[in-house]
C-alpha positions in Angstrom: 0.0 0.0 0.0 2.9 2.3 0.8 4.3 1.7 -2.7 1.0 2.5 -4.3 0.8 5.8 -2.4 4.3 6.8 -3.7 3.3 5.9 -7.2 0.1 7.9 -7.0 2.0 10.9 -5.6 4.5 10.8 -8.5 1.7 11.3 -11.0 0.8 14.6 -9.4 4.2 16.2 -9.8 4.4 16.6 -13.5 3.4 19.8 -15.3 2.8 20.8 -18.9 5.4 23.0 -20.5 4.8 25.4 -23.3 7.1 24.0 -26.1 6.6 23.0 -29.7 4.5 19.8 -30.2 7.6 17.8 -31.4 9.3 18.4 -28.1 6.4 18.3 -25.7 4.3 15.6 -24.0 0.6 15.8 -23.5 -1.3 17.2 -20.5 -0.5 15.1 -17.4 -3.1 12.5 -16.6 -4.2 14.3 -13.4 -5.8 17.0 -15.5 -8.4 14.4 -16.4 -9.5 13.4 -12.9 -8.1 15.7 -10.2 -11.0 17.5 -8.4 -9.0 20.6 -7.5 -7.9 21.1 -11.1 -11.5 20.6 -12.2 -12.7 23.4 -9.9 -9.9 25.6 -11.3 -11.0 24.8 -14.9 -14.5 25.9 -14.0 -13.3 29.2 -12.7 -10.8 29.9 -15.5 -12.3 28.2 -18.6 -15.9 27.2 -18.2 -17.5 30.1 -16.3 -15.7 32.8 -18.3 -16.1 31.0 -21.6 -18.5 31.6 -24.5 -21.2 28.9 -24.8 -23.8 28.4 -27.5 -27.4 28.4 -26.2 -29.5 28.1 -29.4 -30.0 29.1 -33.0 -31.6 32.5 -33.3 -34.7 30.9 -34.9 -35.4 29.0 -31.7 -36.6 32.3 -30.2 -38.3 34.1 -33.1 -40.9 36.0 -31.1 -40.7 38.5 -28.2 -40.9 36.5 -25.0 -39.4 33.3 -26.4 -36.6 32.0 -24.3 -34.1 29.1 -23.9 -32.2 28.1 -20.7 -28.7 26.9 -20.5 -27.1 25.3 -17.4 -23.4 26.1 -17.2 -22.1 23.7 -14.5 -24.8 24.7 -12.0 -25.2 28.3 -13.3 -28.6 28.7 -14.9 -28.8 31.4 -17.6 -31.6 32.5 -19.8 -31.6 34.1 -23.3 -34.8 35.8 -24.2 -36.0 37.8 -27.2 -36.8 41.2 -25.8 -37.6 42.9 -29.2 -37.8 41.9 -32.8 -34.1 42.6 -33.3 -32.9 42.2 -29.7 -31.9 39.2 -27.6 -30.9 39.6 -23.9 -29.4 37.3 -21.3 -29.7 37.0 -17.6 -28.8 34.8 -14.6 -32.0 32.8 -14.1 -32.5 33.7 -10.5 -34.8 36.0 -8.5 -33.1 38.8 -6.6 -35.2 38.4 -3.5 -34.5 34.9 -2.1 -32.5 33.3 -4.9 -35.2 31.1 -6.4 -34.8 30.0 -10.0 -37.3 31.9 -12.1 -37.9 29.7 -15.1 -37.9 25.9 -15.0 -38.8 24.7 -18.5 -35.7 24.4 -20.7 -37.5 26.5 -23.4 -40.8 28.4 -23.6 -42.5 31.8 -23.8 -43.3 34.5 -21.2 -45.8 37.3 -21.6 -44.3 40.7 -20.8 -43.1 39.7 -17.3 -41.0 36.9 -15.7 -42.8 36.1 -12.4 -41.1 34.3 -9.5 -43.3 31.5 -8.2 -42.0 32.0 -4.6 -43.1 35.5 -3.7 -44.4 36.8 -7.0 -41.6 39.3 -7.7 -42.1 40.3 -11.4 -39.4 41.3 -13.9 -39.8 42.9 -17.3 -38.2 41.3 -20.3 -35.4 43.9 -19.9 -34.6 42.3 -16.5 -35.9 45.3 -14.5 -37.9 44.6 -11.4 -41.5 45.8 -12.2 -43.3 44.9 -9.0 -42.8 43.2 -5.6 -45.8 42.6 -3.3 -45.8 44.9 -0.2 -42.9 46.9 -1.5 -44.7 50.2 -0.9 -44.8 49.3 2.8 -41.1 48.8 3.0 -39.3 52.0 3.8 -36.6 52.9 1.4 -37.2 50.0 -1.0 -35.7 50.9 -4.4 -36.8 48.6 -7.3 -33.9 49.8 -9.5 -31.4 48.1 -7.2 -32.9 44.6 -7.8 -32.8 44.1 -11.6 -31.8 40.7 -12.9 -28.1 40.2 -13.3 -27.1 40.3 -16.9 -24.9 38.0 -18.9 -23.3 38.9 -22.2 -25.1 37.8 -25.3 -23.7 37.7 -28.8 -25.2 36.5 -32.0 -22.5 34.9 -34.2 -23.2 32.9 -37.4 -26.9 33.1 -36.5 -26.2 31.3 -33.3 -26.8 32.8 -29.8 -23.8 32.6 -27.4 -23.6 33.7 -23.8 -20.7 34.6 -21.5 -21.0 35.2 -17.7 -17.8 37.4 -17.7 -19.1 40.9 -18.4 -15.5 42.2 -19.1 -14.6 39.6 -21.8 -14.1 40.8 -25.4 -16.3 40.2 -28.4 -16.7 36.6 -29.5 -16.9 37.5 -33.2 -13.7 39.6 -33.0 -11.9 36.7 -31.3 -12.6 34.3 -34.1 -11.9 36.3 -37.3 -12.8 34.5 -40.5 -15.1 31.9 -38.8 -18.3 33.4 -40.1 -17.1 33.6 -43.7 -16.0 29.9 -43.6 -19.2 28.8 -42.0 -21.3 30.6 -44.6 -19.3 28.9 -47.3 -19.8 25.4 -45.9 -23.4 25.8 -44.7 -25.2 28.3 -47.1 -28.6 27.9 -45.5 -27.4 28.6 -41.9 -29.7 31.7 -41.4 -32.8 29.7 -42.3 -32.3 26.7 -40.0 -35.0 25.3 -37.7 -34.5 22.9 -34.8 -35.7 19.4 -35.8 -34.0 17.1 -33.3 -32.1 17.3 -30.0 -30.6 14.7 -27.7 -28.1 14.5 -24.9 -26.3 11.8 -22.9 -23.7 11.4 -20.3 -20.2 10.2 -20.9 -18.0 8.8 -18.1 -15.0 10.8 -19.2 -13.4 14.2 -18.7 -14.7 16.9 -21.2 -11.2 17.4 -22.7 -11.0 13.7 -23.7 -14.2 14.0 -25.6 -12.8 17.0 -27.5 -9.4 15.5 -28.1 -10.7 12.4 -29.7 -12.5 14.5 -32.3 -9.6 16.9 -33.3 -7.1 14.4 -34.7 -7.2 12.0 -37.6 -4.6 9.7 -36.3 -7.2 7.2 -35.2 -9.2 7.2 -38.4 -7.7 4.2 -40.1 -5.9 2.7 -37.1 -8.5 2.5 -34.4 -10.6 -0.6 -33.5 -13.5 1.6 -32.6 -16.0 -0.3 -34.5 -17.7 -0.7 -37.9 -19.5 2.6 -38.0 -16.3 4.7 -37.8 -15.0 2.7 -40.8 -18.3 3.4 -42.5 -18.0 7.1 -41.9 -14.4 7.1 -43.4 -15.9 5.8 -46.6 -17.7 9.2 -47.0 -14.5 11.2 -46.6 -11.3 11.7 -48.7 -8.9 11.1 -45.8 -5.8 12.0 -47.9 -7.2 15.6 -48.1 -8.3 15.7 -44.5 -7.2 19.0 -43.0 -6.9 20.2 -39.4 -6.3 23.9 -39.0 -5.8 25.9 -35.8 -7.1 29.5 -36.0 -6.6 30.8 -32.5 -9.8 30.6 -30.5 -11.4 28.3 -33.1 -10.1 25.4 -35.2 -11.4 23.5 -38.1 -11.2 19.8 -39.1 -12.7 18.9 -42.4 -12.4 16.6 -45.4 -14.0 16.7 -48.8 -16.3 13.8 -49.6 -14.6 10.9 -51.3 -15.8 9.6 -54.7 -19.4 10.3 -55.4 -21.4 7.6 -53.5 -24.7 6.1 -54.6 -25.5 5.3 -51.0 -24.8 7.3 -47.8 -25.6 6.3 -44.2 -27.5 3.3 -45.5 -29.8 5.3 -47.9 -29.7 5.9 -51.6 -28.3 9.3 -52.6 -30.7 10.9 -55.1 -31.3 14.5 -56.2 -32.2 15.8 -52.7 -30.5 19.1 -51.7 -27.7 19.0 -49.2 -25.6 21.7 -47.5 -22.1 20.7 -48.5 -19.8 18.0 -50.0 -17.6 18.3 -46.9 -17.3 16.6 -43.6 -16.9 19.9 -41.8 -16.4 20.7 -38.1 -15.7 24.1 -36.5 -14.9 24.1 -32.8 -15.1 27.3 -30.9 -13.1 27.6 -27.6 -13.8 26.2 -25.2 -16.4 23.5 -26.0 -18.8 24.3 -28.8 -18.7 22.5 -32.1 -20.7 23.4 -35.3 -20.7 20.7 -37.9 -22.2 19.0 -40.9 -21.6 15.8 -43.0 -21.5 15.3 -46.8 -24.8 14.5 -48.6 -27.0 15.8 -45.7 -29.1 18.9 -45.4 -28.6 19.7 -41.7 -26.5 21.9 -39.5 -25.5 20.3 -36.2 -24.2 21.5 -32.9 -22.1 19.4 -30.5 -22.0 21.0 -27.1 -20.2 19.7 -24.0 -20.7 20.6 -20.4 -18.6 19.1 -17.6 -20.6 17.3 -14.8 -17.5 16.6 -12.8 -13.8 15.7 -13.3 -14.8 12.4 -15.0 -18.3 13.0 -16.4 -19.5 15.1 -19.3 -22.9 15.9 -20.7 -22.8 15.7 -24.5 -25.7 17.5 -26.4 -26.5 17.2 -30.1 -28.9 19.6 -31.8 -29.8 19.3 -35.5 -31.2 22.1 -37.6 -32.8 22.0 -41.0 -34.0 24.5 -43.6 -37.7 25.0 -44.0 -38.2 22.2 -46.6 -38.8 18.5 -46.5 -36.2 16.4 -44.7 -34.5 13.9 -47.0 -34.2 10.3 -46.1 -30.4 10.5 -46.3 -30.5 13.4 -43.7 -32.8 11.4 -41.4 -30.5 8.4 -41.7 -27.4 10.4 -40.9 -28.9 11.8 -37.7 -29.9 8.3 -36.8 -26.4 7.0 -37.7 -24.8 9.7 -35.6 -27.1 9.2 -32.6 -27.4 5.5 -32.3 -24.5 4.0 -34.1 -21.5 6.3 -34.4 -22.1 8.0 -31.0 -21.9 4.8 -28.9 -18.6 3.9 -30.5 -17.2 7.3 -29.5 -18.5 6.9 -26.0 -16.8 3.6 -25.6 -13.5 5.0 -26.7 -13.7 8.1 -24.5 -14.6 6.0 -21.4 -11.8 3.5 -22.1 -9.3 6.3 -22.2 -10.7 7.9 -19.1 -10.2 4.7 -17.1 -6.6 4.6 -18.2 -5.8 8.1 -16.9 -5.8 6.8 -13.4 -3.3 4.1 -14.1 0.0 4.3 -12.3 1.6 3.1 -15.5 0.8 6.3 -17.5 1.2 10.0 -17.1 1.7 11.8 -20.4 2.4 10.5 -23.9 4.1 12.3 -26.9 2.3 14.1 -29.7 2.3 12.4 -33.1 2.9 15.4 -35.3 3.7 15.5 -39.0 3.0 18.7 -40.9 3.5 16.9 -44.2 0.6 14.6 -43.4 -1.9 16.7 -41.5 -4.6 14.1 -42.1 -3.3 12.1 -39.1 -1.2 14.6 -37.2 -2.0 15.6 -33.6 -1.0 19.3 -34.0 -4.6 20.4 -33.1 -4.3 18.4 -29.9 -1.2 20.4 -28.9 -3.0 23.7 -29.9 -5.9 22.8 -27.6 -3.6 21.9 -24.7 -1.8 25.3 -25.2 -5.1 27.1 -24.8 -5.8 25.0 -21.6 -2.4 26.0 -20.3 -2.8 29.7 -21.0 -6.2 29.8 -19.4 -5.1 27.9 -16.3 -2.0 30.1 -15.9 -4.2 33.2 -16.0 
């Protein structure tokens, strides 16, 4: 037992150094299970980070709202005018009760607390509080809802609880133009499907296994990853770091007559690319070749070794093709479970006394399998944790 304690302690001494990927090792394993590091990540990465809440078309009318739980912090985005969306902490300023419980809905002119009937306008200002006139010196203006930053980027609504952070759009220059090129109907999308599930793995593992192509032809993940590869020209697979966002994409392979188990006909589709754009810290916007959807892949840590993974699918206002339906089914029930198994297997290994940090497999000449995006992601983690 004494030897085990010594081995466990040795895993906690290593740190990540800011060097080039060819000279570096990956984040030490304790970054994937240590409770104190997890709490620090919440304070330095998650809480002050930009998080996507919804597509703008999910809240088309005044009073429409959507909630987002950011690791125990409930925020609400609500349309306050035809051309205006606001965001607030979803909590009453009287006794701290949550105001809205349904994940999405509509309110008429006021948000009313069910506890003591304090009522707030759509602008967050306190409109009324029972018996307030009898309380000497009571000043309604002091008890408005606390705001969060809201920014609409690429027709998606993002929030940030750090009121002093800079603009999201300015921090990801070029992202909107690339997204418009890959997903031309982005402005007209409507939510058609959403699902979420829990993965027994650290949130960083879920991201890391998506941002490298090294495992594409080598992994024993299962038949559905091999099936996905048939839709992509892996030799032209590209992974590009662009600061606070990064892209991994590949053009479709030879024109298929069948995709995701369905015949490919003359149905419209968004792009001929397997396209993924990830925005720091944990939002991914994506689409697949031959399909007519735009998808979002959002992560939220539930603890050091548990992550909620949410998928939303959006579609233009036209009939959904059978190929598109099949791809959503493929992603949800076939490809997704293979990803979960891989992530959870890796998470279990992070606690092994036999492992701490492995090397990056980097080859600029063959970006289709290189792990340079993994190093870029770890550098962002390091910078955030170092303040």
